[in-house]
KEBADO-153100 format. One record per residue: residue in one letter; x, y, z of N, C-alpha, C in turn. Coordinates in pm, 1 decimal. Layout:
N
<a; <X; Y; Z>; <X; Y; Z>; <X; Y; Z>> ...
END
This chain:
118
<q; <83.6; -119.6; 0.0>; <0.0; 0.0; 0.0>; <87.4; 125.0; 0.0>> <v; <41.9; 223.1; -73.3>; <109.0; 352.4; -77.7>; <9.3; 458.0; -31.9>> <q; <49.1; 541.4; 59.8>; <-34.7; 651.3; 104.1>; <21.5; 781.2; 47.2>> <l; <-68.7; 866.0; -0.3>; <-29.6; 991.6; -64.1>; <-101.3; 1107.3; 3.2>> <l; <-27.2; 1213.6; 30.2>; <-85.4; 1329.7; 95.5>; <-46.4; 1455.4; 18.8>> <e; <-146.1; 1521.1; -40.5>; <-121.9; 1642.6; -117.6>; <-132.1; 1766.5; -28.4>> <s; <-65.6; 1871.8; -71.0>; <-77.8; 2002.0; -6.9>; <-43.6; 2109.5; -109.6>> <g; <-80.1; 2233.6; -78.1>; <-39.7; 2345.3; -161.6>; <-148.7; 2406.3; -247.0>> <g; <-267.9; 2351.0; -243.7>; <-375.9; 2410.5; -320.9>; <-420.4; 2542.5; -260.3>> <g; <-507.0; 2612.5; -332.8>; <-558.4; 2739.3; -281.9>; <-622.6; 2821.7; -390.1>> <l; <-640.7; 2949.3; -358.6>; <-702.5; 3044.5; -450.2>; <-595.1; 3136.6; -506.5>> <v; <-596.6; 3154.6; -637.3>; <-497.5; 3240.5; -701.9>; <-564.7; 3312.4; -818.4>> <q; <-513.1; 3428.1; -853.3>; <-567.9; 3502.4; -966.4>; <-512.1; 3449.6; -1098.1>> <t; <-583.5; 3479.0; -1204.5>; <-536.1; 3443.7; -1338.9>; <-394.7; 3496.8; -1360.6>> <g; <-309.7; 3410.0; -1413.2>; <-170.7; 3446.7; -1436.3>; <-78.7; 3416.2; -1320.7>> <g; <-135.3; 3379.5; -1207.7>; <-56.3; 3350.3; -1089.4>; <3.0; 3210.3; -1091.3>> <s; <68.9; 3176.4; -982.0>; <137.3; 3048.3; -969.8>; <101.8; 2979.7; -838.3>> <l; <108.0; 2848.6; -840.8>; <93.9; 2765.9; -721.0>; <187.1; 2647.8; -734.3>> <r; <229.8; 2594.0; -620.7>; <311.3; 2473.6; -619.7>; <243.9; 2370.1; -531.3>> <l; <209.4; 2258.8; -593.9>; <149.8; 2147.4; -520.8>; <259.3; 2050.1; -478.7>> <s; <240.2; 1991.5; -361.5>; <333.0; 1891.1; -311.5>; <256.5; 1763.8; -279.6>> <c; <325.1; 1650.4; -292.9>; <265.4; 1521.9; -259.2>; <371.5; 1436.9; -190.8>> <a; <341.7; 1395.1; -69.9>; <433.0; 1310.1; 5.1>; <380.9; 1167.5; 5.1>> <a; <467.5; 1074.7; -32.8>; <431.5; 933.1; -37.1>; <488.3; 861.3; 84.1>> <s; <412.3; 765.8; 135.3>; <458.8; 682.8; 246.7>; <406.3; 541.1; 226.1>> <g; <456.2; 449.4; 308.6>; <416.5; 310.2; 293.7>; <512.1; 238.2; 200.1>> <r; <458.4; 161.8; 105.9>; <541.5; 84.1; 13.7>; <592.2; 174.0; -98.5>> <t; <695.5; 250.3; -69.8>; <750.6; 341.2; -170.2>; <871.3; 281.9; -241.9>> <f; <925.3; 171.1; -189.5>; <1037.7; 107.5; -257.6>; <990.2; 50.9; -390.2>> <g; <1065.1; 80.7; -499.0>; <1026.5; 28.3; -629.3>; <915.3; 106.2; -695.7>> <m; <892.6; 230.1; -650.7>; <791.3; 313.5; -713.5>; <822.9; 327.7; -862.9>> <y; <721.7; 323.7; -947.2>; <743.2; 330.5; -1090.9>; <716.0; 470.1; -1147.2>> <t; <600.0; 522.5; -1118.2>; <558.8; 652.5; -1171.6>; <478.7; 727.4; -1066.1>> <m; <497.4; 857.6; -1064.7>; <404.9; 942.2; -988.7>; <345.9; 1044.8; -1083.6>> <a; <224.3; 1083.5; -1056.3>; <152.5; 1167.8; -1151.5>; <56.4; 1261.7; -1079.9>> <w; <10.7; 1359.6; -1154.8>; <-95.0; 1449.6; -1111.2>; <-210.7; 1440.4; -1210.2>> <f; <-329.1; 1426.5; -1155.8>; <-452.5; 1431.7; -1232.3>; <-536.2; 1545.9; -1175.6>> <r; <-640.1; 1584.9; -1250.4>; <-730.8; 1686.7; -1199.1>; <-873.6; 1655.3; -1241.4>> <q; <-967.4; 1708.1; -1164.4>; <-1107.7; 1678.0; -1191.6>; <-1194.3; 1796.8; -1152.7>> <t; <-1288.3; 1830.2; -1241.5>; <-1388.6; 1931.5; -1212.9>; <-1523.8; 1862.1; -1201.7>> <p; <-1619.2; 1924.2; -1131.9>; <-1750.6; 1861.3; -1112.0>; <-1816.7; 1822.3; -1244.1>> <g; <-1866.6; 1701.6; -1250.0>; <-1936.9; 1654.8; -1367.9>; <-1848.5; 1604.9; -1479.3>> <k; <-1717.3; 1610.8; -1459.0>; <-1624.3; 1564.6; -1561.9>; <-1539.0; 1450.4; -1509.3>> <e; <-1483.9; 1372.9; -1603.3>; <-1394.4; 1265.1; -1562.6>; <-1260.4; 1322.9; -1518.0>> <r; <-1194.9; 1245.1; -1432.4>; <-1061.1; 1284.5; -1389.7>; <-968.3; 1280.4; -1510.8>> <e; <-886.0; 1384.5; -1527.4>; <-799.1; 1389.9; -1644.0>; <-652.8; 1397.3; -1603.3>> <f; <-569.6; 1340.0; -1685.9>; <-425.7; 1338.2; -1665.0>; <-368.4; 1477.6; -1684.9>> <a; <-275.3; 1516.4; -1597.3>; <-206.8; 1645.0; -1612.1>; <-57.4; 1625.1; -1640.5>> <a; <9.3; 1546.3; -1556.6>; <153.5; 1529.0; -1573.0>; <198.5; 1404.0; -1499.0>> <s; <309.9; 1345.5; -1544.4>; <366.6; 1229.9; -1476.2>; <518.4; 1234.2; -1483.9>> <i; <581.3; 1159.2; -1393.3>; <726.9; 1151.0; -1391.4>; <768.0; 1010.0; -1352.8>> <n; <861.7; 954.6; -1427.8>; <915.5; 822.4; -1396.2>; <1005.6; 833.8; -1273.8>> <w; <984.5; 744.6; -1178.5>; <1051.5; 759.5; -1049.9>; <1202.1; 738.0; -1059.2>> <d; <1246.5; 649.3; -1147.6>; <1389.3; 619.2; -1155.7>; <1464.8; 713.9; -1248.4>> <i; <1415.7; 730.8; -1370.2>; <1494.0; 806.1; -1469.3>; <1444.1; 947.9; -1488.9>> <g; <1329.5; 981.5; -1430.1>; <1283.4; 1119.9; -1433.1>; <1216.8; 1165.6; -1560.4>> <t; <1185.4; 1072.8; -1648.6>; <1115.3; 1110.4; -1771.9>; <979.7; 1171.0; -1737.3>> <t; <947.7; 1282.0; -1801.1>; <821.4; 1349.7; -1771.9>; <727.8; 1345.8; -1892.3>> <r; <601.7; 1359.9; -1863.0>; <498.4; 1365.4; -1968.2>; <391.2; 1461.8; -1922.2>> <y; <336.9; 1539.0; -2017.6>; <237.9; 1640.9; -1983.7>; <118.2; 1633.2; -2077.0>> <a; <2.8; 1669.6; -2024.7>; <-112.7; 1690.6; -2110.0>; <-89.3; 1817.4; -2191.8>> <d; <-143.7; 1820.4; -2312.4>; <-125.9; 1938.1; -2397.9>; <-177.1; 2065.1; -2330.0>> <s; <-280.4; 2051.4; -2249.6>; <-343.2; 2167.6; -2187.0>; <-254.6; 2236.6; -2083.2>> <v; <-152.0; 2167.3; -2033.2>; <-66.6; 2225.6; -1930.0>; <78.5; 2239.1; -1975.8>> <k; <110.0; 2183.0; -2091.2>; <248.0; 2183.2; -2139.5>; <299.4; 2326.2; -2152.5>> <g; <419.4; 2349.8; -2101.8>; <478.4; 2482.5; -2107.8>; <442.4; 2571.3; -1990.2>> <r; <343.6; 2531.1; -1911.8>; <301.8; 2610.5; -1795.2>; <325.3; 2536.4; -1664.1>> <f; <309.8; 2404.7; -1666.8>; <325.7; 2322.9; -1547.3>; <456.8; 2245.4; -1556.4>> <t; <519.5; 2224.1; -1440.4>; <640.9; 2144.0; -1434.7>; <629.4; 2045.3; -1319.2>> <i; <647.1; 1917.0; -1350.6>; <646.0; 1814.4; -1247.2>; <790.2; 1781.4; -1211.6>> <s; <814.8; 1762.3; -1083.5>; <948.6; 1726.8; -1038.0>; <936.2; 1633.7; -917.4>> <k; <1049.1; 1574.5; -877.1>; <1046.8; 1477.5; -768.7>; <1167.3; 1492.4; -679.7>> <d; <1153.3; 1440.1; -560.2>; <1264.6; 1431.2; -465.9>; <1260.9; 1289.5; -410.3>> <n; <1346.5; 1202.8; -467.0>; <1343.0; 1061.8; -427.6>; <1374.0; 1044.8; -278.9>> <g; <1462.4; 1127.0; -228.7>; <1500.7; 1115.3; -88.1>; <1385.2; 1143.6; 7.1>> <k; <1295.7; 1231.0; -35.4>; <1180.2; 1267.0; 46.8>; <1054.7; 1192.8; 4.3>> <n; <1067.0; 1105.9; -97.5>; <948.2; 1037.1; -152.4>; <838.6; 1138.3; -183.3>> <a; <876.3; 1243.5; -253.8>; <782.8; 1350.9; -281.0>; <782.3; 1386.6; -429.4>> <v; <670.0; 1434.5; -473.8>; <655.2; 1485.1; -609.8>; <587.8; 1621.2; -601.0>> <y; <622.6; 1707.2; -695.3>; <574.1; 1844.3; -693.4>; <514.3; 1879.9; -828.6>> <l; <423.6; 1977.4; -827.5>; <370.6; 2030.3; -952.4>; <375.0; 2182.0; -942.3>> <q; <467.9; 2241.1; -1015.6>; <476.1; 2386.5; -1023.1>; <383.3; 2433.2; -1133.6>> <m; <287.0; 2515.2; -1099.1>; <186.9; 2560.9; -1194.4>; <201.1; 2711.5; -1212.3>> <n; <235.7; 2752.3; -1333.6>; <252.4; 2893.4; -1366.8>; <148.9; 2935.3; -1469.8>> <s; <131.9; 3065.0; -1483.6>; <38.5; 3120.3; -1582.8>; <-97.6; 3053.9; -1572.1>> <l; <-147.1; 3045.1; -1453.1>; <-272.9; 2973.9; -1428.6>; <-390.5; 3045.0; -1493.8>> <k; <-484.5; 2963.8; -1539.5>; <-604.2; 3013.4; -1607.0>; <-728.2; 2966.0; -1529.8>> <p; <-840.7; 3033.0; -1546.9>; <-962.3; 2988.5; -1477.6>; <-998.3; 2843.0; -1506.7>> <n; <-970.3; 2794.5; -1628.8>; <-1005.7; 2655.1; -1656.0>; <-905.1; 2555.8; -1600.2>> <d; <-807.4; 2603.1; -1525.2>; <-722.8; 2513.7; -1446.5>; <-787.5; 2482.2; -1312.3>> <t; <-894.6; 2552.1; -1280.0>; <-965.4; 2527.5; -1155.3>; <-1013.7; 2383.4; -1149.8>> <a; <-977.4; 2313.0; -1043.9>; <-1010.1; 2171.0; -1030.7>; <-959.9; 2120.8; -895.7>> <v; <-1000.2; 2000.0; -862.6>; <-935.5; 1927.3; -753.3>; <-819.6; 1850.2; -816.2>> <y; <-702.9; 1869.9; -761.5>; <-582.7; 1804.9; -813.4>; <-547.4; 1685.0; -725.5>> <y; <-526.5; 1571.4; -791.2>; <-497.8; 1447.1; -721.5>; <-356.7; 1398.9; -754.2>> <c; <-286.6; 1359.3; -651.8>; <-159.1; 1291.5; -667.9>; <-185.7; 1142.4; -685.9>> <a; <-107.6; 1077.4; -771.3>; <-125.9; 934.9; -797.2>; <9.6; 868.1; -808.6>> <a; <13.6; 740.0; -774.7>; <138.3; 664.5; -781.2>; <112.3; 524.4; -832.4>> <r; <207.0; 478.8; -912.6>; <205.4; 340.5; -961.5>; <333.3; 271.8; -915.9>> <v; <320.4; 144.1; -877.2>; <439.4; 70.0; -836.6>; <487.1; -25.0; -946.0>> <a; <414.1; -32.4; -1057.3>; <452.9; -116.2; -1171.2>; <391.2; -53.8; -1296.0>> <p; <445.4; -84.7; -1414.9>; <399.9; -17.8; -1538.2>; <249.7; -23.7; -1563.6>> <y; <184.7; -134.0; -1535.7>; <42.4; -145.7; -1568.8>; <-42.9; -168.4; -1444.4>> <s; <10.8; -134.8; -1329.7>; <-66.4; -152.4; -1206.1>; <-164.9; -37.9; -1189.0>> <s; <-259.2; -56.8; -1101.0>; <-355.4; 49.0; -1070.3>; <-285.8; 161.4; -995.0>> <y; <-343.4; 279.5; -1007.2>; <-289.5; 392.5; -933.4>; <-337.3; 389.6; -788.4>> <y; <-249.7; 432.4; -699.2>; <-289.2; 474.7; -565.7>; <-320.5; 623.9; -575.4>> <w; <-418.3; 669.3; -494.0>; <-462.2; 808.1; -504.7>; <-453.0; 880.3; -371.4>> <g; <-423.2; 1010.2; -378.4>; <-435.3; 1095.9; -262.3>; <-578.3; 1145.3; -247.7>> <q; <-600.7; 1229.8; -148.2>; <-736.9; 1276.2; -119.9>; <-774.6; 1398.0; -204.2>> <g; <-676.6; 1459.1; -268.0>; <-704.8; 1573.3; -354.5>; <-686.5; 1706.2; -283.1>> <t; <-650.3; 1806.6; -361.5>; <-637.9; 1942.5; -309.1>; <-701.2; 2038.9; -409.8>> <q; <-779.3; 2132.9; -359.3>; <-853.8; 2224.0; -446.2>; <-764.7; 2337.5; -494.2>> <v; <-769.6; 2361.2; -624.7>; <-704.8; 2476.8; -685.3>; <-813.2; 2558.9; -753.1>> <t; <-822.2; 2685.8; -716.7>; <-921.2; 2774.8; -775.4>; <-850.4; 2895.7; -833.6>> <v; <-875.0; 2920.9; -962.1>; <-814.2; 3034.2; -1031.0>; <-924.5; 3132.6; -1063.9>> <s; <-915.3; 3251.9; -1007.7>; <-1018.3; 3352.8; -1029.2>; <-983.0; 3439.5; -1149.7>> <s; <-1088.0; 3483.8; -1219.8>; <-1065.6; 3566.3; -1339.7>; <-1063.7; 3714.5; -1305.1>> 
END
């Protein structure tokens, strides 16, 4: 089991920045990927960004590419999402997720609210 705890959400104006953090605990040895997803009411949860735990390869959704940066700290078992140039349609609950194998199910955090005002 992997437990994930997000922090760093809040209210920010259009064009502002926020940094989300996610701390992993439990079975973190052999972690494969950590990722951020987001969800707005009435919509499916959507992928935002991911990072390979060993080699650091990153992947981004087109909607956040160039504005968001995912990074990790293996020593702290933590992953971060730096969000710049925020837009109102970035408003969502952001979830941290972790996989311990390439095709395994994700473990999920409880989510943190990000609200971007226009």
